[in-house]
C-alpha positions in Angstrom: -0.1 -0.2 -0.3 0.7 3.6 -0.2 1.0 4.7 3.4 1.3 8.5 4.9 2.8 8.0 8.5 1.8 10.4 11.0 3.4 10.4 14.5 6.1 12.4 16.8 7.6 10.6 19.9 9.3 7.7 20.6 6.1 5.8 21.0 5.5 5.9 17.3 9.1 4.8 16.0 8.0 1.0 15.8 4.9 1.7 14.2 7.0 3.3 11.3 9.8 1.1 11.0 7.2 -1.8 10.7 5.1 -0.1 7.9 8.4 0.8 6.1 9.3 -3.0 6.2 6.0 -3.9 4.5 4.5 -0.7 2.8 5.7 2.2 0.5 5.7 5.0 3.1 5.2 7.8 0.7 5.8 10.7 3.4 5.9 10.9 7.1 4.5 13.7 9.1 5.7 14.7 12.3 5.8 17.9 14.5 8.7 20.3 13.8 12.0 20.6 16.0 11.4 22.5 19.0 13.8 23.9 21.4 15.1 21.6 23.7 17.7 20.7 26.5 20.0 23.4 28.3 21.1 25.2 25.0 17.4 25.4 23.9 18.6 24.3 20.7 16.2 23.0 18.1 15.5 19.3 18.5 13.9 16.9 15.7 11.3 14.6 16.9 12.2 10.8 17.5 10.1 10.1 14.4 12.0 12.6 12.2 15.1 11.1 13.2 13.9 7.5 12.4 12.5 8.6 9.2 15.7 10.2 8.1 17.7 7.2 8.7 15.1 5.1 6.9 15.5 7.8 4.1 11.6 8.5 3.8 10.6 12.2 3.1 9.6 14.2 6.3 7.0 16.9 6.5 6.4 19.2 9.6 3.7 21.5 9.0 2.1 23.6 12.1 -1.4 22.8 11.0 -3.5 22.1 7.9 -5.5 25.0 7.9 -3.7 26.3 4.6 -4.4 25.1 1.3 -1.5 24.2 -0.3 -0.4 21.9 2.5 -3.8 20.1 2.2 -3.3 19.9 -1.6 0.3 18.6 -0.6 -1.5 15.8 1.1 -4.0 14.8 -1.1 -1.2 15.0 -4.1 0.5 11.7 -2.3 -2.4 9.8 -3.6 -2.3 7.6 -0.4 -4.1 4.2 -0.1 -4.0 4.9 3.7 -2.8 7.4 6.7 -1.8 5.8 9.9 -1.5 8.1 12.5 0.2 7.3 16.2 0.8 10.2 18.6 0.9 13.0 16.1 -0.2 15.8 18.1 -2.2 17.8 15.7 -6.0 17.6 15.0 -6.8 16.2 11.5 -9.7 18.4 10.1 -12.1 15.7 8.0 -11.2 16.9 4.5 -7.9 15.4 5.2 -9.2 12.4 6.9 -11.3 11.8 3.8 -8.1 12.1 1.4 -6.8 8.8 1.6 -8.5 6.2 -0.4 -9.1 3.9 2.7 -9.1 6.7 5.3 -7.0 7.2 8.2 -6.2 4.7 10.8 -5.0 5.7 14.4 -3.4 3.3 16.8 -4.3 4.2 20.5 -2.6 3.2 23.9 -5.7 2.0 25.4 -8.7 -0.2 25.3 -11.4 2.1 24.0 -13.6 3.6 25.0 -11.5 3.4 28.1 -9.0 6.3 28.4 -9.7 8.4 25.4 -7.3 11.3 25.3 -3.6 12.4 25.6 -2.2 10.3 28.4 -3.8 6.8 28.1 -0.9 4.9 29.8 0.0 7.0 32.9 -3.7 7.3 33.9 -4.1 3.4 33.4 -1.4 2.5 36.0 -2.4 5.4 38.0 -6.4 4.1 38.2 -5.2 0.9 39.4 -6.3 -0.8 35.9 -5.4 -4.6 35.9 -5.1 -4.6 31.7 -5.0 -2.3 28.8 -4.2 -2.6 25.2 -3.9 -1.2 22.0 -6.6 -0.4 19.2 -6.5 0.2 15.8 -9.5 2.5 14.8 -10.8 4.6 11.8 -10.4 8.3 12.8 -13.3 10.5 13.2 -13.1 14.4 13.8 -14.2 13.3 17.7 -11.2 12.6 20.2 -10.5 9.0 19.8 -14.4 8.2 19.1 -13.9 6.1 15.7 -15.1 2.7 15.6 -12.4 -0.1 16.3 -11.1 -2.3 13.9 -8.6 -4.7 16.0 -7.6 -4.4 19.6 -5.0 -6.3 21.5 -4.5 -6.7 25.3 -2.0 -6.8 27.8 -2.0 -7.2 31.6 -0.5 -4.4 33.9 1.7 -6.3 36.1 2.6 -5.0 39.6 6.3 -4.2 38.3 4.9 -2.4 35.4 5.9 1.7 35.3 4.6 3.9 32.4 7.9 3.1 30.9 7.6 -0.4 30.8 4.3 -0.5 29.6 4.9 2.1 27.0 7.6 0.0 25.1 5.4 -2.9 25.4 2.3 -1.3 24.0 4.3 0.6 21.3 5.4 -2.7 20.1 2.2 -4.2 20.1 0.6 -1.4 18.1 3.3 -1.8 15.6 2.5 -5.4 15.1 -1.4 -4.7 15.4 -1.4 -2.0 12.2 0.7 -4.8 10.2 -2.0 -7.4 10.7 -4.9 -4.7 10.0 -3.3 -3.5 6.9 -2.8 -6.9 5.7 -6.6 -7.9 5.8 -8.1 -4.1 5.9 -11.0 -5.0 3.3 -12.1 -7.9 5.5 -12.2 -6.3 9.0 -15.5 -5.1 10.5 -15.3 -1.9 12.1 -17.3 -2.0 15.5 -18.6 1.4 17.2 -17.3 2.0 20.6 -19.9 1.5 23.5 -21.4 4.5 25.0 -20.6 2.8 28.5 -17.4 2.9 29.9 -15.9 6.0 28.3 -13.1 7.6 30.3 -10.9 10.3 29.6 -7.1 10.3 29.9 -6.2 14.2 30.5 -3.1 15.3 29.7 -0.4 14.7 33.2 0.2 18.1 34.9 3.0 18.4 37.2 1.0 19.4 39.9 -0.3 16.1 40.5 3.0 14.8 40.8 3.6 15.3 44.8 2.6 11.8 46.6 -0.2 11.9 49.1 0.8 9.6 51.6 -2.4 9.3 53.4 -3.7 7.3 50.3 -3.6 3.3 50.7 -0.6 2.0 49.8 -2.3 0.4 46.7 -2.7 3.9 45.4 0.7 5.5 46.3 2.1 2.7 44.5 0.1 3.0 41.4 0.7 6.7 41.7 4.7 6.2 41.7 4.8 3.8 39.3 2.1 5.7 37.0 4.3 8.5 36.9 7.4 7.0 36.0 9.5 8.4 34.6 8.0 11.6 33.4 6.9 13.7 35.2 8.1 11.4 38.3 6.1 11.3 41.5 7.9 13.4 44.0 8.0 14.1 47.9 10.0 16.0 50.2 11.9 14.8 53.1 14.7 16.5 55.4 14.2 19.7 53.3 14.9 18.1 50.1 12.6 17.0 47.2 13.0 13.6 46.2 11.8 12.0 43.0 10.1 8.4 43.8 10.7 6.3 40.4 9.5 2.6 41.5 7.7 1.0 44.1 6.1 -2.2 45.5 3.2 -2.5 48.2 4.7 -4.2 51.2 3.6 -4.9 54.8 4.0 -2.3 57.3 2.0 0.0 59.1 2.4 3.7 60.9 2.1 7.5 60.5 1.3 8.3 56.9 4.5 9.3 55.7 7.1 7.3 58.1 10.0 5.6 57.0 9.4 2.4 59.0 13.2 0.5 58.2 16.4 0.9 56.8 15.4 -0.2 53.2 12.9 2.8 52.6 9.5 0.8 53.4 7.3 3.8 54.1 3.9 3.8 55.7 0.6 5.0 53.9 -2.9 5.5 55.0 -3.0 2.2 55.4 -0.6 -0.5 54.4 2.9 0.5 53.2 5.2 0.8 50.2 8.6 0.0 49.5 10.7 2.5 47.5 12.7 1.0 44.9 14.0 3.7 42.9 14.7 7.6 43.7 16.5 10.5 42.5 17.6 13.8 44.2 18.3 16.9 42.0 21.3 16.6 40.1 21.6 13.0 40.5 21.2 10.1 38.9 18.4 7.3 39.6 19.1 5.1 42.1 18.2 1.8 44.4 17.6 2.2 47.9 21.0 1.0 49.0 23.2 3.3 47.1 20.6 6.4 47.6 21.0 6.2 51.2 24.8 6.0 51.3 24.6 9.7 49.8 21.8 10.8 51.4 21.1 8.8 54.9 17.5 8.5 56.1 16.4 7.0 59.3 13.7 5.3 60.5 11.1 7.6 61.8 11.9 10.2 59.6 8.6 11.5 57.6 8.2 12.0 53.7 5.8 14.9 53.0 6.6 16.7 56.3 
């Protein structure tokens, strides 16, 4: 097939690579380079870097309002467009241009977690499973009928990073399956029940509330790892908490219960498995405590 690919972050790259191996990718659309890092130099997106390595033409319009941008898209004469975390709203006129429409890979079991941050929200909510869907795109936010879906368990050790990487590859595999049998697939409308929205993660959400249950604190920490990173203050310093597990223990919420960073919650306790101070790398508890001693009885969040 003649395929237009539209995506921007790391999550999109495996799909681009899989499509390039199976089809003719006639153009790659992604967000333009933007200032990043300490020097604030323009940094190309992960998709742009991957596309250039594959020798594919890259286009980075700011939007699709201009007639010449739409005409350029139409002139590609594509059979289908595949969209994965692109970051721009496509107007109906653009959605209608490819002969077989536009397909989106979304990292949730729709209609649960429509929107910007489905992986974070699934872990933070304590969901036991999630997955990827290939759906036909509509103007509405992730409302289109679903062609294929694939489920995966959310393990107790999963963080947003590990789940992100697993779902990214699952999405790549699923779209290859979808395109191989596109005319034989039956679109299934999303149910009206069970709709939830995965709003974009705000850094103001990242502070840990130790009065929550151990299960909620654990999901909060793992769901925000690695970005933006859950955090709490102790001994006057802010510490990022990047991994944890639920364990036995009880005490004042936020109190350190032992020398391995078991911390009491509103009910139960969590053990902190990976921590990071400002200007330092992420560390396991033993290494972290060598440079920043924390004693039994000290309080996180105080």
